[in-house]
N, C-alpha and C positions, 0 to 999 in steps of 0.2 A: 504493500500500499504506500502511495506517495506521501510525502510530508504534508502537503496541503490536505489531502484526504484524511490523514490522521488528525490534523487540527480540527477539521470539520467534525469528525466523529467524536473527538474529545469534547468539543463544544456541545454537541447534542447530548452526550452522556451527562455533562455538568447541568445542562438545562433539565434533563429528566430527573436528576437527583434533587435539584432545587424544587421542582414541581412536587416530588414525593415528600420532601420536607414540609413545604407549605401545606400540602394536603393533610398530612398527619397532624400538624400543629393546629390547623383550623378545625379539623374534626374534633380534636380534644377541647378546643375552645367552645365550640358549639355544644358538645356534650355537657361540659361544666355549666355553660350558660343556661341550658334548658333545665338541667337537674337542679341547680342552685335556685333558679327562679321559681321552680315548682315548689320546692321546700319553703321558700320565703313567702310565696303566695298562700300556702297553707297556714303558716304561722301568723302571718300578718292579717288574715281575713277577719278575725274577731276584733282586732284593734281598729281596722278600717271601718267595720260596720258600727262600732261603738263611737266612732269619730274621735278616738283617743290619739290625737296627732302627735302629742309629746312622746308617748310610748312607741308609736309607730316610727317616729324619726330616730329614736335611740336603737330600735331594732334594725332599721335599715343601715345604720352605721356599724353594725356588728361585724367583727372580723370574719366570722364564718360565712358572711354573705358578700365578701368583697369581689368575688368572681360572678356574682349574679346580676345580670343587667336590670332585672326588675327592682332589685334593692337600690341600685344606683339611681335608677329613674325615680323611685319613690323618694329617695333622699333629696334629689335635685328639685322635684316638684314641691315637696314641703318646704325646702329652703327658699324657693322662689315665692311661695305663698307667704312665708314669714317676712321675707325681705320687703314685700310690697304692702305690708300691714298699714292700714289707714288710707290707702289709695282708693279713689272712687271706682277704678276699674281693676280692682285687685286680681280677680279671677282671669280677666283677659290678659293682663300682664304675666300672670303665672302660666297661662296657656302658651303664650309666645315663647317664654323661657323653655318650657317643656319641648316645644317644637324644635328649637335650636339644639337642646340636649339630645333629643332623638336623633338628629342628624349626626351629632358627634359620636354617639354610641354606635350608630350604623357604620360610620366610617372606621371607627376602631375595630368593629367586629370583622370588617371586610379587609383588614390589613393583609397584604400578600396576594389578594385576588388579582391585582393588576399584573403581577408577575405571571400568574397562570394564563391570563389572557394574552400576554405578550408572547409567552412560549407557544401557546396554541396557534397564534397568528404568524409567527416568524419561523418556527421549526420546519414547515414544509419548504420554505424558500432556502433555508440553510441546507436542507437535504438536496434541494434542486441545484444549489451551488456545488455540492459534492458530486452530483450527477454530471455536471458540466466538466468538473475536474477529471472524473473518470473517463469521459469521452475524449478528452484532450490526451490523457494517458494512452488510451486505445490507439488514437491516431499516431502518437509518437511511437507506439510499438509497431504499427504498420510501416512507418517511415524507416525505422531502424531495421526491420526485417526485410525491407524492400519488397513486400507483398502484402496481401490481405488475408492470409490464412487465419484460422481460428486461434492458433497459438499466439498470433501477434496481437490479437485484440481481447483475448479472454480475460487477462489481468485487469485491464481498464474497465471492461464491462462488469466484471465482478465487483470492483470498487464502487462503481456507479450504482449498482443495484443494492449493495449493502448500505451505503450512506443514504440512499433514497428511502429505503425501508426504515431505517433508524429515525429519519426526520418525520416520516408519516406516523410511526408508532408513538413518538414523543408528542406530536401535535394532537393526534386523536385522543390520546389518554388525557392530555391537559384540558382539551375542550370538554370532554365528558365530565371530568372532575369539576371543572369551572361551572358547568351547568347544574350539576348536583349541588354544589355548595351554594350557588346563587339561589336555588330553590329553597334551601334550608335557611339561608339568611333572610330571604323574603318572608318566610314563615315567622322567623324571629322578629322581623320588623312589624309584622301585622299584630303579633302578640304584644309587643311594647306599645304600639299605637292604641290598641284596645285598653291596655292597662292605664295608659296615660289619660284616656277619656274617662275611664272609671274613676281614677283618682280625682279628676277635676269635678266629676259629679258629686263625689263625697265632700270635697272641699266647698262646693257650692252649698250642700246641706249643712256643713259646719257654719258657713256664713249665715244661713237662715236660722240656725239654732242661736247664734250669737246676737242676732239682731233683736 
């Protein structure tokens, strides 16, 4: 295999390993996010129904829920509600703060997804570059042998096919993983948006009780 073909192959291997790392890391993040949020939701439900905001805020700041997006969202929402105490549009200001926080949480959760998208879109072209190199090597073999026998072109063709297959394998795998993780993150986003709306409803009820 020529030096350029080796460089292309090594690049594809590195991209594949990077995709594998991002996949494992994001899957673990998602698992912890859903599991931690589910536990927090169960524990916090009585406090939320009783409108015990002080206890709910203390619970959301607990170290055991630091990986739970629902706990972070609840803490952020209660903090915004407290910050805007006395404002005539207190709930509206808290809602705007929550929307910004939701965007931040979503961006944090999707860290590394850009890498998967880049690998999925560029790996086929890197493989195609390896194909071109292999064809060049094949023609060089023909020129060196002074003819076009199979022996003269077999090495170059083999390089082209190997690198092309590697590029396609890395790209297809990355795209499939990206689509799967995107669907899971969309589900998490919907759950957080629903939780934010429910929290605002309870804050509104708290305002009505305080009035």
